[in-house]
FIDO-524344 format. One record per residue: x, z, y of N, C-alpha, C, CB in turn. Coordinates in steps of 0.1 Angstrom, whole numbers, padded with zeros to 4 digits, always signed. Atoms other than C-alpha are relative to their C-alpha. Glycine has a CB too. Example, Ala and Ser with C-alpha at 12.3 -4.5 7.8 and 13.67 -1.06 7.14 Angstrom:
BEGIN
+0009+0000-0012+0123+0078-0045+0009+0000+0012-0010+0012+0000
-0009+0000-0011+0137+0071-0011-0008+0008+0011+0004-0014+0005
***
This chain:
BEGIN
+0009+0006+0009+1304+0782-0317-0010-0012+0010-0009+0012-0008
+0006+0014-0008+1288+0747-0307-0015+0008-0001+0002-0018-0010
+0013-0004-0003+1250+0749-0297-0009+0000-0013-0006-0010+0010
+0007+0000+0014+1236+0737-0332+0003+0013-0005+0007-0012-0011
-0006-0012+0012+1254+0764-0350-0006+0014+0007+0022+0001-0002
+0009-0011-0006+1239+0791-0324-0012-0001-0002+0000+0003+0013
+0013-0001+0004+1206+0779-0327-0006+0001-0016-0006-0011+0007
+0001-0001+0014+1207+0775-0365+0003+0016-0004+0011-0009-0007
-0003-0013+0000+1222+0809-0367-0011+0009+0002+0008+0003+0008
+0011-0011-0007+1195+0827-0346-0013-0004-0007-0003-0002+0019
+0012+0005+0006+1168+0807-0363-0001+0003-0016-0002-0016+0004
-0001-0004+0013+1178+0820-0395+0005-0011-0010-0012+0004-0004
-0007+0010+0008+1199+0791-0406-0007-0009-0006+0008+0006-0009
+0006+0011+0002+1174+0768-0407+0002-0011+0006-0011+0002+0001
-0004+0014-0006+1181+0732-0401-0010-0003+0013-0001-0012-0013
+0012+0004-0011+1164+0722-0364-0003-0010-0004+0002-0001+0014
+0006+0014+0004+1162+0688-0377-0010-0002-0010+0009-0008-0005
+0008+0003+0011+1141+0695-0406-0012-0007+0003-0003+0011-0007
+0013+0009-0006+1111+0673-0410-0012+0008-0002-0003-0015-0009
+0013-0004+0000+1076+0684-0403-0009-0010+0003-0002+0011+0009
+0010+0007-0004+1043+0669-0401-0010+0005+0010-0005-0003-0010
+0009-0004-0010+1015+0670-0376+0006+0010+0012-0010+0007-0007
-0008-0007-0011+1038+0678-0346-0011+0000+0012+0015-0008+0005
+0006-0001-0014+1023+0689-0311+0004-0006+0011+0001+0011+0004
-0009+0006-0012+1049+0677-0287+0015-0004-0005+0002+0012+0012
-0015+0006+0003+1083+0660-0287+0008+0008+0011+0002-0020+0003
-0007-0009-0010+1108+0684-0271+0010-0007+0007+0007+0010-0007
-0010+0004-0008+1127+0677-0243+0007+0012+0007-0007-0009+0010
-0008-0013-0003+1157+0701-0238+0009-0002+0012+0009+0004-0012
-0007+0003-0014+1173+0684-0207+0015+0002-0002-0004+0010+0014
-0016-0001+0002+1210+0690-0200+0005+0014+0002+0007-0009+0010
-0007-0013-0004+1217+0724-0186-0003+0012-0012-0007+0005+0015
+0003-0013+0013+1199+0746-0215+0008-0003-0013-0019+0001-0005
-0009-0002+0011+1217+0731-0244+0012+0000+0000-0001-0006-0007
-0015+0000-0003+1251+0727-0227+0005+0015+0002+0004-0009+0012
-0004-0014-0008+1252+0764-0210-0008+0012-0004-0003-0002+0017
+0007-0009+0000+1222+0783-0218-0009+0002-0015-0007-0003+0012
+0004+0002+0014+1215+0781-0257-0011+0013+0000+0015+0001-0013
+0007-0010+0002+1197+0815-0255-0015-0003+0005+0007+0011+0005
+0014+0006-0006+1166+0798-0236-0006-0007-0009+0000-0009+0013
+0004+0008+0011+1165+0774-0264-0008+0008-0012+0012-0006-0007
+0004-0011+0011+1164+0802-0290-0013+0007+0002+0010+0012-0001
+0016-0005-0001+1135+0820-0274-0010-0009+0000-0003+0007+0013
+0009+0010-0002+1115+0790-0266-0006-0003-0014+0007-0014+0007
+0004+0004+0011+1118+0778-0303-0008+0011-0009+0011-0007-0006
+0005-0011+0009+1110+0811-0318-0014+0005+0005+0010+0013+0001
+0012-0007-0005+1081+0821-0296-0011-0013-0004+0000+0005+0019
+0007+0010+0003+1065+0787-0301-0001-0003-0015+0006-0011+0007
+0005+0001+0014+1070+0787-0337-0008+0012-0005+0011-0002-0008
+0011-0008+0005+1051+0821-0340-0014-0003+0003+0002+0012+0005
+0013+0004-0003+1025+0807-0320-0006-0014-0006+0001+0000+0015
+0002+0009+0006+1024+0779-0340-0002-0014+0006-0008+0003-0006
-0002+0011-0003+1033+0751-0320+0012-0009-0004-0002+0000+0011
-0010+0005+0008+1052+0725-0338+0006-0011+0010-0006-0004-0015
-0009+0008-0007+1080+0705-0321+0007-0011-0008+0010+0008+0006
-0007+0011+0004+1094+0671-0330+0013-0003+0010-0010-0011-0001
-0015+0002-0008+1131+0662-0319+0003-0014-0002+0014+0010-0007
-0007+0013+0000+1150+0632-0311+0014+0001+0007-0010-0011+0007
-0012+0000-0006+1185+0624-0302+0001-0011+0012+0010-0004-0011
+0000+0012-0009+1174+0595-0280-0001+0003+0016-0011-0010-0005
+0002-0003-0014+1165+0614-0247+0014+0000+0007-0007+0013+0002
-0015-0001-0009+1193+0614-0218-0008+0010+0011+0007-0019+0008
+0005-0009-0012+1192+0632-0185-0013-0004+0007+0010+0001+0011
+0013+0002-0005+1158+0636-0169-0003-0012+0011-0002+0013+0005
-0010-0008-0008+1173+0629-0142-0006+0010+0013+0011-0010+0006
+0004-0007-0012+1175+0654-0115-0009+0000+0011+0008+0001+0005
+0008+0003-0010+1147+0658-0091+0003+0001+0016-0009+0008-0003
-0002+0001-0014+1165+0660-0060+0010-0007+0005+0000+0011+0005
-0011+0009-0003+1197+0645-0057+0001-0014+0000+0008+0001-0007
+0005+0016+0004+1190+0612-0075-0009-0008+0008-0006+0000-0012
+0013+0005-0009+1156+0609-0061+0004-0003+0012-0011+0010+0003
-0002+0001-0016+1169+0612-0026+0007-0011+0000+0008+0013+0008
-0009+0015-0002+1197+0584-0033-0006-0010-0003+0012-0001-0007
+0006+0011+0004+1177+0560-0051-0012+0001-0008+0009-0007-0007
+0013-0002+0007+1140+0563-0061-0004-0009-0011-0010-0001+0009
+0002+0010+0010+1139+0533-0083+0008+0002-0013+0003-0012+0006
-0010-0003+0010+1170+0544-0102-0008+0013-0007+0015+0004+0006
+0008-0011+0006+1153+0577-0106-0010-0001-0009-0005+0007+0009
+0009+0004+0007+1125+0563-0117+0001-0005-0017-0005-0008+0008
-0003+0009+0012+1138+0539-0143+0007+0011-0008+0010-0013+0003
-0007-0010+0007+1161+0567-0157-0012+0009-0009+0008+0009+0011
+0012-0008+0006+1129+0589-0162-0011-0008-0008-0006+0006+0011
+0009+0010+0011+1107+0559-0177+0008-0004-0011-0006-0014+0007
-0007+0002+0014+1136+0554-0202-0003+0011-0009+0015+0001+0001
+0005-0015+0011+1128+0591-0216-0014-0003-0004+0000+0019+0010
+0015+0000+0005+1090+0584-0214-0002-0012-0011-0011-0002+0014
+0002+0009+0010+1096+0552-0233+0004+0004-0014+0007-0012+0005
-0001-0007+0014+1112+0573-0263-0012+0008-0005+0010+0010+0000
+0013-0010+0006+1081+0597-0264-0010-0012-0004-0008+0012+0012
+0009+0007+0004+1062+0567-0264+0000-0008-0012-0004-0006+0009
-0003+0006+0014+1078+0549-0293-0004+0009-0010+0013-0004-0002
+0002-0011+0009+1076+0581-0313-0016+0004+0000+0010+0014+0004
+0015-0005+0000+1038+0586-0302-0004+0014+0003-0005-0001-0014
+0004-0014-0002+1039+0621-0291+0004+0003+0015+0008+0010-0010
-0003-0003-0016+1037+0638-0255+0011+0010+0001-0013+0008+0008
-0011-0007-0004+1065+0657-0241-0003+0014+0005+0007-0006+0009
+0001-0014-0005+1071+0694-0235+0016+0005+0002-0008+0009-0012
-0012-0005-0006+1098+0707-0214+0004+0016+0001+0001-0006+0012
-0003-0014-0002+1117+0740-0212+0005+0001+0016+0013+0005-0011
-0007+0000-0011+1128+0731-0175-0009-0003+0011+0011-0009-0001
+0009+0004-0009+1112+0730-0143+0004-0012+0009-0005+0011+0007
-0005+0011-0006+1133+0702-0129-0002-0013-0010+0016+0004+0004
+0004+0009+0010+1128+0681-0162-0012-0004+0002+0000+0005-0011
+0014-0001-0001+1092+0690-0157-0006-0009+0008-0004+0012+0005
+0002+0009-0013+1090+0675-0122+0000-0015-0001+0011+0003+0011
-0004+0014+0000+1107+0645-0128-0005-0008-0010+0014-0002+0000
+0007+0007+0012+1092+0634-0160-0016-0001+0003+0004+0008-0015
+0017+0002-0003+1055+0641-0149-0001-0007+0013-0010+0017+0001
+0001+0006-0012+1062+0628-0116+0001-0017-0002+0010+0007+0010
-0002+0013+0002+1076+0595-0128-0013-0006-0009+0015-0002-0008
+0011+0005+0006+1048+0593-0152-0015-0003+0010-0003+0011-0011
+0010+0003-0008+1022+0596-0126+0003-0012+0011-0002+0013+0006
-0003+0010-0010+1038+0574-0100-0001-0016-0005+0015+0004+0004
-0002+0012+0008+1042+0547-0126-0014-0005-0007+0011+0005-0011
+0012+0000+0004+1005+0552-0136-0008-0007+0012-0005+0015-0004
+0007+0002-0014+0994+0548-0100+0002-0011+0008+0002+0010+0008
-0004+0011-0006+1015+0521-0087+0007-0010-0008+0007+0003+0009
-0004+0012+0007+1016+0488-0103+0008-0006+0005-0008-0008-0001
-0011+0007-0005+1041+0471-0083+0012+0010-0003-0002-0004+0015
-0009-0008+0003+1065+0501-0089+0003-0001-0016-0004+0013+0005
+0000+0001+0013+1058+0501-0126+0007-0016-0004-0016+0002-0005
-0003+0012+0000+1066+0463-0125+0016+0000+0000-0007-0008+0011
-0014+0000-0004+1100+0468-0109+0008+0009-0009+0001+0003+0014
-0005-0008+0010+1108+0497-0134+0002-0006-0010-0005+0009-0003
+0003+0008+0013+1097+0477-0164+0011-0012+0000-0016-0007+0001
-0010+0010+0001+1120+0448-0151+0015+0006-0004+0000-0009+0015
-0013-0007+0002+1150+0472-0150+0001+0004-0015+0001+0014+0010
+0000-0004+0017+1140+0487-0188+0004-0011-0006-0013+0005-0006
-0001+0010+0008+1140+0452-0200+0012-0002-0005-0005-0010+0005
-0017+0004+0004+1179+0449-0199+0002+0010-0012+0013+0004+0013
-0003-0008+0014+1176+0477-0227-0012+0000-0010+0005+0016+0003
+0012+0006+0007+1146+0461-0243-0011+0013-0001+0006-0006-0018
+0010-0010-0002+1122+0490-0232-0012-0004+0008+0007+0010+0006
+0011+0001-0009+1087+0488-0216-0009+0012+0001-0007-0012-0002
+0008-0010-0003+1068+0515-0202-0013-0003+0001+0003+0006+0011
+0014+0005-0002+1031+0514-0206-0011+0010+0006-0005-0006-0014
+0008-0010-0007+1021+0546-0188-0009+0009-0005-0007-0006+0008
+0012-0010+0008+1004+0568-0214+0008+0011-0004-0008-0007-0015
-0005-0013+0004+1027+0597-0218-0004+0013+0009+0014-0001-0002
+0002-0015-0006+1017+0633-0208+0011+0009-0002-0012+0006-0007
-0013-0007-0001+1045+0657-0198-0007+0015+0002+0011-0006+0014
+0006-0015-0004+1037+0695-0199+0013+0010-0002-0015+0005-0012
-0011-0015-0001+1060+0727-0192-0003+0010-0011-0002+0010+0015
+0001-0011+0011+1064+0754-0220-0010+0011+0005+0016+0008-0002
+0006-0008-0006+1048+0775-0195-0017-0004+0002+0007+0002+0011
+0011+0006+0000+1019+0752-0190-0009-0002-0015+0003-0012+0007
+0002-0002+0013+1014+0751-0229-0006+0014-0005+0013-0003-0007
+0005-0015+0001+1013+0789-0228-0012+0005+0006+0009+0008+0004
+0010-0006-0008+0992+0794-0203-0017-0009+0000+0008+0000+0016
+0011+0009+0002+0965+0765-0208-0005-0002-0011+0003-0010+0004
+0004+0003+0012+0965+0759-0243+0000+0011-0008+0006-0010-0005
+0000-0013+0008+0974+0792-0261-0008+0010+0007+0014+0005-0002
+0007-0008-0007+0960+0813-0234+0005+0013+0001-0011+0000-0004
-0005-0013-0004+0966+0848-0219-0006+0009-0011-0004+0004+0016
+0008-0009+0009+0940+0863-0244+0005-0001-0014-0014-0003+0000
-0005+0004+0013+0954+0847-0274+0014+0008+0000+0001-0018-0002
-0012-0006+0001+0988+0859-0266+0001+0015+0002+0009-0006+0010
+0004-0013+0000+0976+0894-0258-0004+0005-0015-0012+0003+0011
+0005-0003+0014+0960+0894-0292+0011+0002-0011-0010-0010-0004
-0013-0001+0009+0994+0890-0311+0012+0005+0004+0004-0012-0003
-0009-0007-0006+1015+0910-0290+0001+0013-0010-0004+0003+0014
-0004-0012+0010+1033+0937-0315+0003+0010+0007+0011-0002-0011
-0005-0008-0006+1051+0955-0291-0002-0001+0017+0014-0001-0004
+0003-0001-0017+1034+0960-0255+0012+0003+0008-0009+0013+0004
-0010-0004-0008+1061+0960-0228-0006+0010+0012+0008-0014+0007
+0006-0011-0009+1044+0992-0211+0011+0003+0007-0007+0012-0007
-0010-0004-0011+1064+1005-0181+0012-0009+0004+0005+0013-0002
-0008+0012-0005+1082+0974-0175-0004-0006+0012+0000-0010-0009
+0001+0006-0012+1082+0961-0140+0005-0014+0003+0005+0008+0008
-0005+0013-0002+1087+0925-0135-0003-0008+0010-0003-0006-0008
+0001+0010-0012+1096+0901-0108-0003-0014-0006+0014+0000+0009
+0002+0013+0005+1079+0867-0116+0009-0011+0009-0016-0004+0000
-0004+0010-0009+1100+0837-0103-0002-0014-0004+0013+0003+0004
+0006+0012+0004+1083+0805-0103+0011-0010-0001-0011-0004+0008
-0007+0013-0005+1109+0782-0088-0008-0009+0007+0007-0008-0012
+0006+0009-0008+1100+0752-0068-0006-0013-0006+0009-0003+0009
+0005+0012+0004+1093+0723-0091-0012+0001-0011+0012-0006-0006
+0012-0001+0009+1068+0737-0115-0014-0001+0005+0000+0013-0006
+0013+0003-0005+1041+0736-0090+0001-0010+0012-0007+0015+0004
+0001+0010-0012+1052+0711-0064+0007-0015-0005+0007+0007+0014
+0011+0000-0008+1043+0684-0055-0014+0004-0007+0000-0015+0006
+0011-0004+0005+1011+0699-0062-0010-0009-0001-0003+0008+0006
+0007+0011+0000+0990+0670-0059+0002-0010-0014+0003-0008+0014
-0002+0008+0013+1006+0657-0090+0004+0010-0009+0010-0012+0001
-0001-0010+0013+1017+0688-0110-0013+0006-0003+0011+0012+0002
+0014-0003+0002+0981+0702-0105+0002+0013-0011-0008-0013-0006
-0004-0012+0013+0995+0734-0125-0009+0013+0010+0023+0004-0002
+0005-0015-0007+0986+0763-0097+0002-0002+0016+0012+0015-0005
+0000-0001-0014+0983+0770-0059+0018+0000+0002-0009+0014+0006
-0015+0003-0002+1019+0757-0047+0004+0013+0010+0003-0016+0008
-0006-0010-0008+1020+0787-0022-0002+0015-0004-0006-0002+0013
+0005-0014+0005+1005+0815-0041-0002+0001-0016-0013+0004+0007
+0002+0001+0014+1007+0808-0079-0002+0012-0007+0009-0008-0006
+0006-0011+0006+0993+0832-0104+0004-0001-0017-0016+0000+0004
+0003+0001+0014+0998+0819-0139+0012+0009-0007+0000-0018-0005
-0012-0006+0005+1035+0833-0146-0006+0017+0004+0015-0007+0009
+0004-0017-0002+1022+0870-0132-0011+0002-0014-0010+0002+0018
+0009-0004+0010+0993+0867-0157+0006-0002-0013-0012-0007+0001
-0009-0001+0014+1016+0856-0186+0007+0012-0002+0010-0011+0000
-0005-0012+0002+1036+0884-0179-0008+0015-0005+0006+0002+0012
+0004-0012+0003+1010+0910-0179-0010+0000-0012-0006+0006+0013
+0004+0001+0013+0996+0896-0209+0009+0007-0012-0003-0013-0002
-0010-0008+0009+1025+0911-0226+0000+0015+0000+0014-0004+0005
+0003-0012-0003+1016+0946-0212+0009+0007+0010-0001+0006-0010
-0010-0005-0010+1042+0945-0185-0008+0001+0013+0014-0010+0002
+0005+0002-0014+1035+0948-0147+0007-0010+0010+0001+0011+0006
-0004+0008-0009+1040+0919-0125+0001+0005+0014-0007-0011-0001
+0002-0007-0016+1050+0933-0091+0002-0012+0012+0012+0015+0002
-0001+0008-0011+1043+0917-0059+0014+0001+0008-0011+0002+0008
-0011+0000-0008+1072+0909-0033+0000-0009+0011+0012-0002-0008
+0000+0009-0014+1079+0893+0001+0004-0014-0007+0013+0007+0014
-0004+0011-0001+1083+0857+0001+0003-0008-0016+0011+0001+0009
+0001+0001+0012+1075+0851-0035+0004-0015-0005-0014+0004-0004
-0003+0010+0002+1080+0813-0034+0014-0008+0007-0010-0004+0002
-0013+0002-0008+1114+0813-0015+0009-0009-0014+0007+0017+0006
-0007+0006+0010+1137+0786-0034+0014+0009-0003+0003-0015+0003
-0010-0008+0005+1165+0803-0056+0014-0005+0008+0000-0002-0017
-0014+0004-0006+1192+0779-0039+0009-0006-0007+0006+0011+0004
-0008+0006+0009+1204+0764-0069+0005-0015+0004-0008+0001-0013
-0003+0015-0005+1200+0727-0057+0011-0002+0009-0011-0005+0007
-0011+0004-0008+1226+0734-0033+0016+0002-0005-0002+0007+0013
-0011-0003+0006+1252+0746-0056+0011-0014-0002-0004+0007-0013
-0006+0015-0001+1282+0721-0053-0001-0008+0012-0007-0008-0009
+0001+0009-0011+1271+0709-0022+0002+0010+0016-0017-0009-0002
-0002-0011-0013+1270+0740+0004-0004+0015-0008-0013-0003+0016
+0001-0011+0006+1278+0770-0018-0004+0013+0008+0012+0002-0007
+0003-0012-0007+1277+0795+0008-0016+0000+0003+0009+0000+0014
+0014-0001-0002+1241+0786+0017-0007+0002-0011-0005-0011+0005
+0009+0000+0011+1230+0784-0018+0002+0016-0006+0004-0013-0010
+0000-0012+0004+1244+0821-0025-0008+0008+0011+0013+0006-0003
+0005-0010-0007+1229+0836+0005-0016-0004-0003+0004+0000+0016
+0017+0002+0006+1193+0820-0007+0001+0009-0010-0006-0018-0005
+0000-0010+0011+1201+0838-0038-0004+0013+0004+0012+0002-0007
-0003-0013-0003+1210+0869-0022-0015+0006+0007+0014+0000+0011
+0013-0003-0005+1178+0870-0002-0012+0001-0007-0003-0007+0007
+0010-0005+0015+1157+0868-0034+0002+0010-0004+0001-0008-0012
-0005-0014+0007+1176+0894-0048-0003+0012+0006+0015+0000+0000
+0005-0011-0010+1169+0916-0017-0013+0003-0002+0001-0003+0013
+0013-0004+0003+1132+0911-0020-0003+0003-0014-0007-0010+0005
+0003-0005+0012+1132+0916-0057+0003+0016-0003+0007-0008-0010
-0006-0013+0002+1154+0947-0056-0011+0009+0009+0018+0000+0005
+0010-0008-0009+1128+0960-0027-0011+0002-0007-0004-0007+0014
+0014-0002+0009+1098+0955-0050+0000+0008-0010-0004-0011-0006
-0002-0010+0013+1111+0980-0077-0002-0005-0010-0007+0012-0002
+0000+0010+0013+1112+0951-0102+0013+0007-0009+0002-0020+0004
-0012-0002+0011+1134+0962-0136+0008-0013-0001-0006+0004-0016
-0005+0011+0006+1141+0927-0143-0007-0013+0011-0004+0000-0018
+0004+0014-0004+1136+0890-0131-0006-0008-0011+0011-0007+0006
+0003+0011+0011+1116+0866-0152-0001-0013+0006-0014+0003-0007
+0000+0016-0007+1122+0828-0146-0006-0009-0009+0015-0006+0003
+0003+0014+0010+1110+0794-0161+0011-0011+0002-0015-0007+0005
-0009+0010-0004+1139+0775-0149+0014+0002-0003-0002-0003+0014
-0015-0003+0001+1175+0772-0161+0010-0001+0014+0006-0011-0010
-0008-0001-0013+1187+0766-0125-0003+0013+0006-0003-0012+0011
-0001-0013-0006+1171+0798-0114+0003+0009-0010-0012+0006+0007
-0007-0008+0010+1183+0815-0144+0014+0003+0005-0001-0007-0013
-0013-0003+0001+1217+0806-0137+0005+0008+0015+0008-0015-0003
+0001-0009-0014+1213+0818-0098+0001+0015-0005-0016-0003+0009
+0003-0014+0000+1202+0851-0108+0006+0008-0015-0017+0002+0001
-0009-0007+0012+1224+0857-0141+0013-0002+0003-0001-0005-0015
-0013+0003-0002+1255+0838-0138+0006+0005+0011+0001-0012+0000
-0006-0002-0013+1258+0841-0101+0000+0012+0006-0005-0008+0009
+0004-0013-0008+1246+0876-0094+0012+0008+0001-0010+0010-0007
-0014-0008-0003+1282+0891-0098+0007-0004+0011+0010-0001-0011
-0007+0006-0011+1294+0865-0075-0005+0004+0014-0002-0015-0002
+0007-0004-0012+1267+0873-0048+0003+0016+0001-0015-0003-0001
-0002-0017-0004+1274+0914-0055+0013-0001+0006+0000+0012-0013
-0015-0001-0005+1312+0907-0048+0000-0006+0015+0012-0009-0010
+0000+0006-0014+1305+0884-0016-0005+0009+0009-0008-0012+0002
+0007-0006-0008+1282+0907+0000+0001+0015-0003-0013-0005+0000
-0002-0016+0003+1294+0940-0014-0014+0009-0002+0008+0007+0014
+0011-0005+0003+1262+0949-0027+0000+0002-0018-0012-0009+0007
+0001-0004+0014+1249+0960-0062-0016-0002-0003+0004+0017-0001
+0015+0002+0003+1216+0947-0077+0000+0004-0016-0007-0018+0003
+0000-0003+0017+1222+0949-0116-0016-0003-0005+0006+0019-0004
+0014+0003+0004+1189+0930-0121-0002-0009-0012-0006-0006+0011
-0001+0011+0009+1188+0915-0154-0012-0013+0002-0002+0007-0015
+0010+0012+0001+1172+0878-0156-0003-0004-0013+0004-0012+0007
+0003+0004+0011+1153+0868-0183-0009-0012+0000-0004+0010-0007
+0009+0011+0003+1136+0835-0194-0012+0004-0005+0005-0010-0009
+0015-0006+0003+1097+0840-0198-0001+0001-0018-0014-0012+0009
+0001-0001+0015+1099+0832-0237+0009+0008-0005+0001-0011-0007
-0010-0011+0004+1127+0858-0240-0011+0013+0000+0014+0000+0013
+0009-0013+0000+1101+0884-0229-0011-0001-0008-0005+0005+0013
+0013+0004+0009+1073+0867-0249+0006+0006-0014-0006-0019-0001
-0006-0004+0012+1098+0871-0280-0002+0015-0001+0014-0006-0002
+0001-0016+0002+1102+0910-0274-0012+0005-0002+0006+0007+0011
+0014-0005+0003+1065+0914-0271-0006-0004-0014-0009-0004+0011
+0005+0004+0016+1057+0895-0305+0011+0005-0009-0001-0019-0004
-0005-0008+0012+1082+0917-0323+0013-0004-0003-0008-0001-0013
-0011+0006+0003+1113+0893-0323+0012+0013+0001+0001-0013+0008
-0009-0010-0002+1143+0917-0330+0010-0006+0014+0009+0002-0015
-0009+0006-0011+1167+0915-0299+0010-0007-0002+0004+0008+0007
-0012+0004+0003+1197+0908-0319-0002-0014-0002+0007+0007-0010
+0000+0015+0002+1183+0873-0326-0003-0007+0011-0008-0005-0010
+0003+0007-0011+1178+0864-0292+0012-0002+0010-0011+0006+0005
-0012+0003-0008+1212+0860-0280+0002+0003+0015+0001-0012-0001
-0002-0011-0015+1211+0887-0252+0016+0004+0002-0010+0018-0001
-0015-0003-0001+1249+0889-0258+0004-0009+0011+0009-0002-0013
-0004+0011-0010+1251+0856-0237-0004+0000+0011-0003-0012-0004
+0003-0002-0013+1238+0869-0207+0009+0007+0009-0012+0005+0000
-0009-0006-0007+1259+0879-0179-0001+0013+0007+0004-0007+0007
+0006-0011-0006+1240+0905-0162-0009+0007-0016-0011-0006+0015
+0003-0007+0014+1234+0931-0192-0016+0005-0002+0010+0013-0002
+0014-0003+0002+1196+0935-0206+0000+0013-0006-0008-0009-0009
+0003-0011+0007+1204+0968-0222-0009+0009+0007+0013+0006-0003
+0007-0007-0006+1187+0988-0196-0017-0005-0005+0005-0001+0016
+0014+0003+0001+1154+0968-0201-0004+0000-0016-0005-0015+0007
+0004-0008+0014+1156+0973-0240-0001+0012-0002+0006-0002-0008
+0003-0015+0004+1159+1008-0238-0015+0004+0006+0012+0011+0006
+0012-0003-0005+1129+1007-0216-0010-0004-0008-0002-0004+0013
+0012+0006+0005+1107+0988-0238+0000+0002-0015-0001-0016+0004
+0000-0002+0012+1118+0994-0271+0002+0014-0008+0007-0008-0004
***
């Protein structure tokens, strides 16, 4: 089934391109979620709809691009590709909301650099002129978790919870890019952030502490050094399992891939048994808001979430 068919089916067969007025943000889906992880998009759309955050869409966005590889190879190319996306939002007249940590860092850092560095902006705009675009440095980029935490707020979220997730122990996995570089992201303490823990506890669940909370999931190394990537993911799973958590909650499709899609690979490789479901935070939010599990695409998860559903429903 094509991604649009999946989304429309789970959204009640409503066209995702239908016209609305008074939009709050322009939705930036990125690459990985629409191509491989549609359930993350489903949960984001449903939760934001319930919370009355209205999203506009466009087909003009391209890859963010990746804040690790391309940036390391050629920063001006990275900035130019990111700025092209910012130009799309600039033309539409809306700030950007992202569902992915990597997209968030790339677009927010690009916006910051081009606002602060006039010479770099001139170089980038010279490149953009070849596609008849010019960035003026006026677009704000926000992560879905930032909107939920800073704009909706944990108090409001708690007040609309229909099914408190009592007795559920959750391990909050922040990922690297949502809080770093901290002087640009300005979201939370990069060494010991609290916002995801608080968002989890706003749903009635317990966010359990663990060792090495901010250890990278290892996903940036996939395709470069698979052995090291899987070892890093294993280390995280060891700490999470030791914490007594029932599940992992992520903010990023790459982290989600490591802990959901690659968990079975890690178990076979190291002869271990974790069986730790990994959920994107909006999925957990939807469950607490009373969305029926059958409408959230849980069948697309590799690690079965049935034990979690049995525990909270």
